[in-house]
N, CA, C and O atoms as CSV, one atom per row, in Angstrom:
chain,resi,resn,atom,element,x,y,z
A,1,MET,N,N,15.369,-3.092,7.604
A,1,MET,CA,C,14.634,-3.437,6.304
A,1,MET,C,C,15.399,-3.472,5.522
A,1,MET,O,O,16.569,-3.118,5.668
A,2,LYS,N,N,14.798,-3.996,4.317
A,2,LYS,CA,C,15.595,-3.984,3.241
A,2,LYS,C,C,14.843,-4.206,2.021
A,2,LYS,O,O,13.695,-4.648,2.077
A,3,CYS,N,N,15.479,-3.899,0.793
A,3,CYS,CA,C,14.813,-3.610,-0.504
A,3,CYS,C,C,13.959,-4.746,-0.859
A,3,CYS,O,O,14.672,-5.727,-1.070
A,4,ASP,N,N,12.813,-4.980,-0.996
A,4,ASP,CA,C,12.008,-5.960,-1.457
A,4,ASP,C,C,12.465,-6.329,-2.930
A,4,ASP,O,O,11.918,-7.420,-3.092
A,5,TRP,N,N,12.980,-6.115,-3.798
A,5,TRP,CA,C,13.387,-6.435,-4.894
A,5,TRP,C,C,14.637,-7.052,-5.162
A,5,TRP,O,O,14.754,-8.006,-5.931
A,6,CYS,N,N,15.961,-6.308,-4.285
A,6,CYS,CA,C,16.946,-7.220,-4.462
A,6,CYS,C,C,17.895,-7.664,-3.043
A,6,CYS,O,O,18.950,-8.272,-2.859
A,7,GLY,N,N,16.813,-6.947,-2.134
A,7,GLY,CA,C,17.130,-7.660,-0.757
A,7,GLY,C,C,18.424,-6.985,-0.282
A,7,GLY,O,O,19.007,-7.666,0.562
A,8,VAL,N,N,19.149,-5.603,-0.656
A,8,VAL,CA,C,19.993,-4.575,0.130
A,8,VAL,C,C,19.504,-4.009,1.052
A,8,VAL,O,O,18.505,-3.293,0.992
A,9,GLY,N,N,20.234,-4.293,2.150
A,9,GLY,CA,C,19.510,-3.356,3.517
A,9,GLY,C,C,19.263,-1.574,3.401
A,9,GLY,O,O,19.743,-0.630,2.774
A,10,LEU,N,N,18.443,-1.765,4.197
A,10,LEU,CA,C,18.047,0.178,3.953
A,10,LEU,C,C,18.001,0.270,5.713
A,10,LEU,O,O,17.529,-0.477,6.570
A,11,GLY,N,N,18.720,1.541,5.762
A,11,GLY,CA,C,18.489,2.468,7.142
A,11,GLY,C,C,16.862,2.925,6.890
A,11,GLY,O,O,16.114,2.865,5.914
A,12,GLU,N,N,16.718,3.399,8.253
A,12,GLU,CA,C,15.173,3.995,8.320
A,12,GLU,C,C,15.023,5.107,7.622
A,12,GLU,O,O,13.847,5.448,7.499
A,13,HIS,N,N,15.987,5.942,7.011
A,13,HIS,CA,C,15.211,7.174,5.920
A,13,HIS,C,C,16.190,6.512,4.647
A,13,HIS,O,O,17.037,7.322,4.271
A,14,GLU,N,N,16.211,5.613,4.154
A,14,GLU,CA,C,16.720,5.214,2.859
A,14,GLU,C,C,15.968,4.503,1.979
A,14,GLU,O,O,15.211,3.544,2.132
A,15,GLY,N,N,16.319,5.168,0.987
A,15,GLY,CA,C,15.407,3.966,-0.090
A,15,GLY,C,C,13.985,5.113,-0.365
A,15,GLY,O,O,13.859,6.304,-0.080
A,16,LEU,N,N,13.041,4.123,-1.044
A,16,LEU,CA,C,11.689,4.533,-0.933
A,16,LEU,C,C,10.780,3.601,-0.281
A,16,LEU,O,O,11.071,2.423,-0.070
A,17,ARG,N,N,9.495,4.236,0.087
A,17,ARG,CA,C,8.725,3.084,0.575
A,17,ARG,C,C,7.369,3.528,-0.174
A,17,ARG,O,O,7.000,4.688,-0.358
A,18,LEU,N,N,6.601,2.151,-0.631
A,18,LEU,CA,C,5.288,2.139,-0.953
A,18,LEU,C,C,4.211,1.651,0.082
A,18,LEU,O,O,4.067,0.505,0.509
A,19,ILE,N,N,3.676,2.484,0.309
A,19,ILE,CA,C,2.335,2.407,1.238
A,19,ILE,C,C,1.118,2.537,0.817
A,19,ILE,O,O,0.700,3.465,0.125
A,20,GLN,N,N,0.147,1.072,1.457
A,20,GLN,CA,C,-1.194,1.399,1.206
A,20,GLN,C,C,-1.715,1.794,3.150
A,20,GLN,O,O,-1.593,0.998,4.081
A,21,PRO,N,N,-2.165,2.950,3.218
A,21,PRO,CA,C,-1.887,3.106,4.846
A,21,PRO,C,C,-3.392,2.284,4.726
A,21,PRO,O,O,-3.374,1.208,5.322
A,22,GLU,N,N,-4.650,2.607,4.073
A,22,GLU,CA,C,-5.777,2.163,4.409
A,22,GLU,C,C,-5.615,0.352,4.515
A,22,GLU,O,O,-6.523,-0.178,5.154
A,23,ARG,N,N,-4.793,-0.372,4.076
A,23,ARG,CA,C,-4.767,-1.674,4.391
A,23,ARG,C,C,-3.432,-1.926,5.616
A,23,ARG,O,O,-3.302,-2.998,6.206
A,24,ASN,N,N,-2.705,-0.972,5.792
A,24,ASN,CA,C,-1.282,-1.259,6.542
A,24,ASN,C,C,-0.634,-1.921,6.363
A,24,ASN,O,O,-0.088,-2.667,7.176
A,25,LEU,N,N,-0.440,-1.839,4.884
A,25,LEU,CA,C,0.605,-2.499,3.726
A,25,LEU,C,C,1.863,-1.704,3.718
A,25,LEU,O,O,1.786,-0.493,3.927
A,26,GLY,N,N,3.006,-2.264,3.499
A,26,GLY,CA,C,4.192,-1.240,2.835
A,26,GLY,C,C,5.165,-1.944,2.339
A,26,GLY,O,O,5.385,-3.020,2.896
A,27,VAL,N,N,5.786,-1.660,1.488
A,27,VAL,CA,C,7.110,-2.464,0.853
A,27,VAL,C,C,8.272,-1.424,0.627
A,27,VAL,O,O,7.968,-0.243,0.457
A,28,SER,N,N,9.641,-1.833,0.618
A,28,SER,CA,C,10.676,-1.044,0.294
A,28,SER,C,C,11.517,-1.152,-0.708
A,28,SER,O,O,11.641,-2.278,-1.188
A,29,PHE,N,N,12.329,-0.009,-1.302
A,29,PHE,CA,C,12.942,-0.117,-2.473
A,29,PHE,C,C,14.112,0.792,-1.977
A,29,PHE,O,O,14.060,1.767,-1.227
A,30,CYS,N,N,15.199,0.200,-2.609
A,30,CYS,CA,C,16.757,1.206,-2.441
A,30,CYS,C,C,16.674,1.811,-3.394
A,30,CYS,O,O,17.337,2.835,-3.230
A,31,ARG,N,N,16.004,1.782,-4.843
A,31,ARG,CA,C,15.912,2.299,-5.487
A,31,ARG,C,C,14.604,2.746,-6.633
A,31,ARG,O,O,14.056,1.747,-7.098
A,32,LEU,N,N,14.101,3.941,-7.086
A,32,LEU,CA,C,12.989,3.640,-7.963
A,32,LEU,C,C,13.088,2.529,-9.153
A,32,LEU,O,O,12.084,1.823,-9.247
A,33,GLU,N,N,14.088,2.275,-10.032
A,33,GLU,CA,C,14.273,1.146,-10.804
A,33,GLU,C,C,13.753,-0.182,-10.369
A,33,GLU,O,O,13.289,-1.023,-11.138
A,34,HIS,N,N,13.879,-0.321,-8.916
A,34,HIS,CA,C,13.364,-1.545,-8.318
A,34,HIS,C,C,11.816,-1.500,-8.042
A,34,HIS,O,O,11.233,-2.487,-7.595
A,35,MET,N,N,11.331,-0.612,-8.254
A,35,MET,CA,C,9.957,-0.304,-7.721
A,35,MET,C,C,9.129,-1.334,-9.069
A,35,MET,O,O,8.234,-2.154,-8.867
A,36,VAL,N,N,9.733,-0.988,-10.389
A,36,VAL,CA,C,9.176,-1.051,-11.336
A,36,VAL,C,C,8.827,-2.540,-11.439
A,36,VAL,O,O,7.716,-3.069,-11.426
A,37,PRO,N,N,10.043,-3.085,-11.545
A,37,PRO,CA,C,9.473,-4.677,-11.643
A,37,PRO,C,C,8.887,-5.372,-10.825
A,37,PRO,O,O,8.116,-6.289,-11.110
A,38,TRP,N,N,9.225,-4.970,-9.607
A,38,TRP,CA,C,8.197,-5.600,-8.711
A,38,TRP,C,C,6.752,-5.066,-8.691
A,38,TRP,O,O,5.939,-5.664,-7.986
A,39,LEU,N,N,6.372,-4.017,-9.387
A,39,LEU,CA,C,5.140,-3.541,-9.310
A,39,LEU,C,C,4.600,-4.364,-10.618
A,39,LEU,O,O,3.395,-4.190,-10.805
A,40,MET,N,N,5.227,-5.202,-11.536
A,40,MET,CA,C,5.146,-5.580,-12.765
A,40,MET,C,C,5.130,-7.060,-12.136
A,40,MET,O,O,4.028,-7.546,-12.392
A,41,LYS,N,N,5.582,-7.574,-11.725
A,41,LYS,CA,C,5.994,-9.087,-11.685
A,41,LYS,C,C,5.451,-9.954,-10.139
A,41,LYS,O,O,5.163,-11.148,-10.059
A,42,LYS,N,N,5.430,-8.888,-8.974
A,42,LYS,CA,C,5.180,-9.330,-7.693
A,42,LYS,C,C,3.907,-8.510,-7.196
A,42,LYS,O,O,3.414,-7.566,-7.813
A,43,ASN,N,N,3.360,-9.126,-5.732
A,43,ASN,CA,C,3.075,-8.374,-5.189
A,43,ASN,C,C,2.910,-8.850,-4.030
A,43,ASN,O,O,1.768,-9.164,-3.696
A,44,ASP,N,N,3.860,-9.001,-3.244
A,44,ASP,CA,C,4.475,-9.149,-1.940
A,44,ASP,C,C,4.265,-8.540,-0.689
A,44,ASP,O,O,5.134,-8.584,0.182
A,45,TRP,N,N,2.833,-7.791,-0.474
A,45,TRP,CA,C,3.095,-6.926,0.299
A,45,TRP,C,C,3.396,-7.118,2.101
A,45,TRP,O,O,2.902,-8.185,2.466
A,46,HIS,N,N,3.995,-6.440,3.134
A,46,HIS,CA,C,4.517,-6.663,4.329
A,46,HIS,C,C,3.285,-5.802,4.883
A,46,HIS,O,O,2.929,-4.726,4.403
A,47,ILE,N,N,2.727,-6.414,5.911
A,47,ILE,CA,C,2.264,-5.502,7.212
A,47,ILE,C,C,2.630,-5.071,8.123
A,47,ILE,O,O,3.241,-5.570,9.068
A,48,TRP,N,N,2.324,-4.197,7.948
A,48,TRP,CA,C,3.090,-2.761,8.758
A,48,TRP,C,C,2.062,-2.306,9.561
A,48,TRP,O,O,0.895,-2.058,9.256
A,49,SER,N,N,2.855,-2.191,11.040
A,49,SER,CA,C,1.435,-1.162,11.853
A,49,SER,C,C,1.573,0.060,11.659
A,49,SER,O,O,2.564,0.601,11.168
A,50,LYS,N,N,-0.091,0.926,12.289
A,50,LYS,CA,C,0.153,2.006,12.353
A,50,LYS,C,C,0.812,2.792,10.603
A,50,LYS,O,O,1.668,3.666,10.462
A,51,VAL,N,N,0.273,2.298,9.881
A,51,VAL,CA,C,0.783,3.051,8.377
A,51,VAL,C,C,-0.109,4.111,8.746
A,51,VAL,O,O,-1.116,3.881,9.415
A,52,GLU,N,N,0.234,5.384,8.308
A,52,GLU,CA,C,-0.339,6.481,7.677
A,52,GLU,C,C,0.027,7.389,6.588
A,52,GLU,O,O,1.122,7.507,6.038
A,53,VAL,N,N,-1.282,8.131,6.326
A,53,VAL,CA,C,-1.563,8.634,5.037
A,53,VAL,C,C,-0.065,9.697,5.357
A,53,VAL,O,O,-0.263,10.401,6.348
A,54,PRO,N,N,0.977,9.864,4.877
A,54,PRO,CA,C,2.263,10.792,4.944
A,54,PRO,C,C,1.827,12.253,4.987
A,54,PRO,O,O,1.055,12.648,4.113
A,55,ALA,N,N,2.196,12.965,5.797
A,55,ALA,CA,C,1.845,14.223,6.328
A,55,ALA,C,C,2.433,15.456,4.903
A,55,ALA,O,O,2.068,16.631,4.860
A,56,SER,N,N,3.262,14.879,4.001
A,56,SER,CA,C,3.873,15.598,3.126
A,56,SER,C,C,2.826,15.419,1.749
A,56,SER,O,O,2.812,16.276,0.866
A,57,ALA,N,N,2.302,14.676,1.718
A,57,ALA,CA,C,1.013,13.930,0.637
A,57,ALA,C,C,-0.251,15.524,0.018
A,57,ALA,O,O,-0.920,16.299,0.701
A,58,GLY,N,N,-0.123,15.443,-1.099
A,58,GLY,CA,C,-0.626,16.357,-1.335
A,58,GLY,C,C,-2.467,15.287,-1.887
A,58,GLY,O,O,-2.642,14.070,-1.815
A,59,PRO,N,N,-3.466,16.354,-2.371
A,59,PRO,CA,C,-4.680,15.836,-1.964
A,59,PRO,C,C,-4.839,15.006,-3.474
A,59,PRO,O,O,-5.876,14.394,-3.730
A,60,ASP,N,N,-3.837,15.056,-4.309
A,60,ASP,CA,C,-4.032,14.448,-5.892
A,60,ASP,C,C,-3.437,13.448,-6.463
A,60,ASP,O,O,-2.307,13.388,-5.980
A,61,CYS,N,N,-3.600,12.588,-7.273
A,61,CYS,CA,C,-2.533,11.768,-7.708
A,61,CYS,C,C,-1.469,12.396,-8.413
A,61,CYS,O,O,-1.474,13.307,-9.240
A,62,ALA,N,N,-0.556,11.717,-7.913
A,62,ALA,CA,C,0.835,12.403,-9.044
A,62,ALA,C,C,0.979,12.123,-10.384
A,62,ALA,O,O,1.837,12.690,-11.061
A,63,GLN,N,N,0.125,11.199,-10.887
A,63,GLN,CA,C,0.228,10.582,-11.875
A,63,GLN,C,C,-1.119,11.158,-12.995
A,63,GLN,O,O,-0.963,11.790,-14.040
A,64,THR,N,N,-2.281,10.752,-12.442
A,64,THR,CA,C,-3.388,11.275,-13.192
A,64,THR,C,C,-3.954,12.610,-12.738
A,64,THR,O,O,-4.790,13.126,-13.479
A,65,GLY,N,N,-3.607,13.244,-11.608
A,65,GLY,CA,C,-4.288,14.124,-11.096
A,65,GLY,C,C,-5.653,14.326,-10.533
A,65,GLY,O,O,-6.071,15.377,-10.047
A,66,LYS,N,N,-6.276,13.245,-10.647
A,66,LYS,CA,C,-7.407,12.749,-10.056
A,66,LYS,C,C,-7.303,13.266,-8.312
A,66,LYS,O,O,-6.247,13.485,-7.719
A,67,GLU,N,N,-8.314,13.349,-7.888
A,67,GLU,CA,C,-8.466,13.182,-6.312
A,67,GLU,C,C,-8.156,12.140,-5.564
A,67,GLU,O,O,-8.712,11.090,-5.887
A,68,LEU,N,N,-7.325,12.105,-4.523
A,68,LEU,CA,C,-7.116,10.611,-4.140
A,68,LEU,C,C,-8.103,10.293,-3.186
A,68,LEU,O,O,-8.672,11.227,-2.621
A,69,GLU,N,N,-8.464,8.883,-2.854
A,69,GLU,CA,C,-9.321,8.326,-2.017
A,69,GLU,C,C,-8.887,7.745,-0.733
A,69,GLU,O,O,-7.681,7.728,-0.487
A,70,ASP,N,N,-9.793,7.232,0.171
A,70,ASP,CA,C,-8.874,6.575,1.377
A,70,ASP,C,C,-8.292,5.392,0.816
A,70,ASP,O,O,-7.472,5.026,1.657
A,71,ASP,N,N,-8.273,4.549,-0.210
A,71,ASP,CA,C,-7.778,3.511,-0.959
A,71,ASP,C,C,-6.427,3.961,-1.503
A,71,ASP,O,O,-5.940,3.151,-2.291
A,72,ALA,N,N,-5.702,5.058,-1.275
A,72,ALA,CA,C,-4.748,5.438,-1.958
A,72,ALA,C,C,-3.450,4.712,-1.870
A,72,ALA,O,O,-3.332,3.940,-0.919
A,73,TRP,N,N,-2.500,4.824,-2.667
A,73,TRP,CA,C,-1.362,4.346,-2.278
A,73,TRP,C,C,-0.092,5.652,-2.348
A,73,TRP,O,O,-0.203,6.658,-3.050
A,74,TYR,N,N,0.580,5.476,-1.837
A,74,TYR,CA,C,1.377,6.413,-1.331
A,74,TYR,C,C,3.007,6.093,-1.549
A,74,TYR,O,O,3.410,5.100,-0.944
A,75,VAL,N,N,4.141,6.947,-2.478
A,75,VAL,CA,C,5.521,6.373,-2.007
A,75,VAL,C,C,6.138,7.460,-1.480
A,75,VAL,O,O,5.867,8.643,-1.689
A,76,VAL,N,N,7.093,6.940,-0.694
A,76,VAL,CA,C,7.472,7.938,0.333
A,76,VAL,C,C,9.029,7.926,0.419
A,76,VAL,O,O,9.650,6.863,0.414
A,77,ARG,N,N,9.734,9.337,0.512
A,77,ARG,CA,C,11.066,9.012,0.642
A,77,ARG,C,C,11.808,9.964,1.426
A,77,ARG,O,O,11.091,10.933,1.672
A,78,HIS,N,N,12.988,10.071,1.926
A,78,HIS,CA,C,13.507,11.188,2.970
A,78,HIS,C,C,14.836,11.682,2.422
A,78,HIS,O,O,15.952,11.378,2.846
A,79,PRO,N,N,14.524,12.535,1.361
A,79,PRO,CA,C,15.695,12.995,0.950
A,79,PRO,C,C,16.105,14.218,1.667
A,79,PRO,O,O,15.349,15.180,1.800
A,80,GLY,N,N,17.451,14.169,2.181
A,80,GLY,CA,C,17.852,15.205,3.167
A,80,GLY,C,C,17.727,14.941,4.693
A,80,GLY,O,O,18.272,15.623,5.561
A,81,GLY,N,N,17.060,14.031,4.868
A,81,GLY,CA,C,16.157,13.920,5.975
A,81,GLY,C,C,14.353,14.344,6.206
A,81,GLY,O,O,13.584,13.862,7.038
A,82,GLU,N,N,14.118,15.209,5.338
A,82,GLU,CA,C,12.743,15.232,4.961
A,82,GLU,C,C,11.652,14.248,4.077
A,82,GLU,O,O,11.685,13.496,3.104
A,83,GLU,N,N,10.844,14.669,4.893
A,83,GLU,CA,C,9.967,13.487,4.163
A,83,GLU,C,C,9.241,14.067,2.751
A,83,GLU,O,O,8.643,15.142,2.808
A,84,VAL,N,N,9.310,13.379,1.591
A,84,VAL,CA,C,8.672,13.847,0.372
A,84,VAL,C,C,7.672,12.701,-0.122
A,84,VAL,O,O,8.075,11.540,-0.201
A,85,ALA,N,N,6.426,13.032,-0.435
A,85,ALA,CA,C,5.613,11.542,-0.585
A,85,ALA,C,C,4.392,11.952,-1.953
A,85,ALA,O,O,3.770,13.013,-1.923
A,86,ASP,N,N,4.289,11.366,-2.598
A,86,ASP,CA,C,3.516,11.191,-3.826
A,86,ASP,C,C,2.158,10.490,-3.822
A,86,ASP,O,O,2.097,9.264,-3.738
A,87,GLY,N,N,1.406,11.018,-3.885
A,87,GLY,CA,C,0.132,9.849,-3.442
A,87,GLY,C,C,-0.488,9.509,-5.116
A,87,GLY,O,O,-0.365,10.268,-6.078
A,88,PHE,N,N,-1.205,8.078,-5.111
A,88,PHE,CA,C,-1.851,7.591,-6.424
A,88,PHE,C,C,-3.014,6.906,-5.950
A,88,PHE,O,O,-3.220,6.476,-4.815
A,89,ILE,N,N,-3.677,6.863,-6.865
A,89,ILE,CA,C,-5.328,6.335,-7.448
A,89,ILE,C,C,-4.880,4.943,-6.958
A,89,ILE,O,O,-5.603,4.603,-6.021
A,90,GLY,N,N,-3.886,3.955,-7.271
A,90,GLY,CA,C,-3.592,2.786,-7.492
A,90,GLY,C,C,-2.518,2.205,-8.257
A,90,GLY,O,O,-1.711,2.994,-8.749
A,91,HIS,N,N,-2.361,1.001,-8.444
A,91,HIS,CA,C,-1.157,0.185,-9.038
A,91,HIS,C,C,-0.743,0.698,-10.529
A,91,HIS,O,O,0.416,1.006,-10.809
A,92,ASP,N,N,-1.618,0.742,-11.274
A,92,ASP,CA,C,-1.340,1.427,-12.719
A,92,ASP,C,C,-0.927,2.584,-12.513
A,92,ASP,O,O,0.046,2.799,-13.236
A,93,ALA,N,N,-1.291,3.796,-11.620
A,93,ALA,CA,C,-0.707,5.124,-11.588
A,93,ALA,C,C,0.469,4.902,-11.063
A,93,ALA,O,O,1.536,5.135,-11.631
A,94,VAL,N,N,0.330,4.428,-9.928
A,94,VAL,CA,C,2.410,4.122,-9.645
A,94,VAL,C,C,3.104,3.309,-10.472
A,94,VAL,O,O,4.272,3.668,-10.320
A,95,LEU,N,N,3.083,2.580,-11.119
A,95,LEU,CA,C,3.807,2.026,-12.404
A,95,LEU,C,C,3.893,3.050,-13.656
A,95,LEU,O,O,4.969,3.394,-14.145
A,96,GLU,N,N,2.966,3.376,-13.994
A,96,GLU,CA,C,3.367,4.249,-15.126
A,96,GLU,C,C,4.117,6.034,-14.459
A,96,GLU,O,O,4.766,6.818,-15.152
A,97,TRP,N,N,3.759,6.210,-13.064
A,97,TRP,CA,C,4.473,7.163,-12.561
A,97,TRP,C,C,6.083,6.644,-12.443
A,97,TRP,O,O,6.939,7.409,-12.887
A,98,ALA,N,N,6.474,5.448,-11.893
A,98,ALA,CA,C,7.742,4.820,-11.954
A,98,ALA,C,C,8.192,4.880,-13.312
A,98,ALA,O,O,8.963,5.679,-13.843
A,99,LYS,N,N,7.723,4.130,-13.669
A,99,LYS,CA,C,8.285,4.050,-15.349
A,99,LYS,C,C,8.737,4.644,-15.994
A,99,LYS,O,O,9.668,4.362,-16.750
A,100,ALA,N,N,7.907,6.143,-15.794
A,100,ALA,CA,C,8.674,7.460,-16.389
A,100,ALA,C,C,9.668,8.275,-15.846
A,100,ALA,O,O,10.149,9.284,-16.363
A,101,GLY,N,N,9.951,7.760,-14.744
A,101,GLY,CA,C,11.149,8.113,-13.922
A,101,GLY,C,C,10.754,8.949,-12.563
A,101,GLY,O,O,11.475,9.637,-11.840
A,102,GLY,N,N,9.417,8.659,-12.478
A,102,GLY,CA,C,9.291,9.267,-11.079
A,102,GLY,C,C,8.959,10.833,-11.035
A,102,GLY,O,O,8.723,11.421,-12.090
A,103,ARG,N,N,8.940,11.641,-9.560
A,103,ARG,CA,C,9.072,12.714,-9.126
A,103,ARG,C,C,10.071,13.668,-10.403
A,103,ARG,O,O,9.571,14.670,-10.914
A,104,TYR,N,N,11.260,13.270,-10.731
A,104,TYR,CA,C,12.234,13.842,-11.299
A,104,TYR,C,C,12.523,13.432,-12.558
A,104,TYR,O,O,13.635,13.438,-13.086
A,105,ALA,N,N,11.117,12.947,-13.196
A,105,ALA,CA,C,11.256,12.846,-14.966
A,105,ALA,C,C,11.871,14.015,-15.549
A,105,ALA,O,O,12.031,15.064,-14.926
A,106,PRO,N,N,12.131,13.874,-16.459
A,106,PRO,CA,C,12.398,14.775,-17.577
A,106,PRO,C,C,10.820,15.353,-18.019
A,106,PRO,O,O,10.002,14.585,-18.527
A,107,GLY,N,N,10.577,16.495,-17.812
A,107,GLY,CA,C,9.115,17.179,-18.360
A,107,GLY,C,C,8.945,17.161,-19.744
A,107,GLY,O,O,7.923,17.630,-20.247
């Protein structure tokens, strides 16, 4: 697997994955900063087999607080080998979240 923005190689649990389970789509990034320009300039998803809603995802959008529906998007990473997932109501919510610094943005 490689970063869909810069092309650097990624191990199985390295970087971040942006997935759409409802459509079996996914992309990978080596870092959050690469997700932002990809969301702004590209829409080159890959068809992945058996994309599932991450077990660690909550029921609400990480950006808006709205309840997630079947067509939710998820950002998944594995710091320390443990799955961490954030769910989103769609493109704009993911983009705003990523531009603000993601899960670890200063509050």
